Steps between C-alpha positions, in 0.01 A plus 500: 500500500202658313144413599441307175825305539415417859159366398654284229765367742237416762284327239796291385571390857139397550498299179826329593366414844184354351702296250732375774198399706356306209830324440526411867155346498590294193806364683290404800239336279770302320652387828161362600432315176610171661412404857770244580378261770714191563438247776766268644489281809869495592820695450750268668592134476777249563680277250533145637804292406616161634822301464571140598853368490615806306237465225195720459180302550239776489457866405192719517503858380264779606205602281304823537162561334361836388134556407422793268132406460368816667710740295279725285554745214306772320599308187551129442790342689761342273769340720608436856869457576744422780871585501661252746786724615771234459612573144237288328279651232151616588220241512223638275150356461202592282244676722214348301619147578619510861545730798742290706879497490713254699873552545744248652833573668771240543759734654468683830496880503289816520317570173335824390224374270331743260133428423348674200176523303474644147184591308432486126603865459843440652424661837671326794483489879748320724599433858806346669477219757801385705528123554720321757627152410706309757654152487509205736744215433507165680808278470529143631792263490508158667777263606776730376870468575589792270214754500423697185521878492166677475513795258264788579442756225413838655485683164141621448306490176494879510859599577388844618354332809702354786416220746452618856616180664626147441389268781635152570354234728712187476504171689767230488424158646740225602257207458524183703532169320313218672723267703811685384657743747582834342754767573473879523559720199615861492353712225541861386244711318619796294333752271721675244415790268565517122860611571556195726503717812366330811177664622427263787617172650428257783662174623323233706575150628204268449483177699355182354121528458492876560469808279614861510367813327630827362273800453659793322381823338701697244366853454517670160677217313686602187387374160650169391555141611542438872624158614364317804764244595487220757834334578562189709807600699533186712330161516417217264121494530280614215260788556157620391461866401192720471529865396215749473606825331281806443578803283293788636416856390376816666119500509454788258244339270177672400184415690279236335183620328261203506162523333225555756144468369272789588195449720276543195676218319469277805129583529446416132678168547282423803182584310602282205544208737 
């Protein structure tokens, strides 16, 4: 390569390097246009559901709150949004009107929630938060000669997640009737999976005025309806039944990020008082 050609080649490399450096700085500047800061007090919760005599009497879902108020941008912020991770569309709010988004879940599961801020120039910043939603179901039945079957739906709201465990704590009572002598009853508990396969069973004789319990854990239950069945095998007495069923997940949720006022803010508040 001639001396002149070498000089030209070297000059071209230097110019390319300088241009690449400039482009790299622009990318870094753009990435920092929005400082996404979102505060949230909790990342796990439990749905509460109650049945009496086979009918649902109460249901409480789980609500999570996300505060975008301390998110900043080199330009004006336009929207904040939350994608729930269960197939629902994103919840989008006008950043000039509010900085808080609440999202409710009525199905258990693990949910990867995407939080995003967008400015008036279309720049965005986002982060993903994993939420854990479990379910606790109480079932009561009194004075029953033919107990109802309790259906337990282990299908999560996000079908990519799987319950870790289905736990059952059940008590059957053979209640005494005043001034009337009672007889023993023999009962059998059984849990079946969606294919009607037995996953666990127990049989007990319960004398008049006494009660017996069955505690059972099913690890990694399959998706679908499981049946919790109580059968009176022998005896004429009526029974009282109380089930407590929990659908649990691996504790993989993100850590909470609660807002913690700085010392300066606390000092200002104290001075204002």
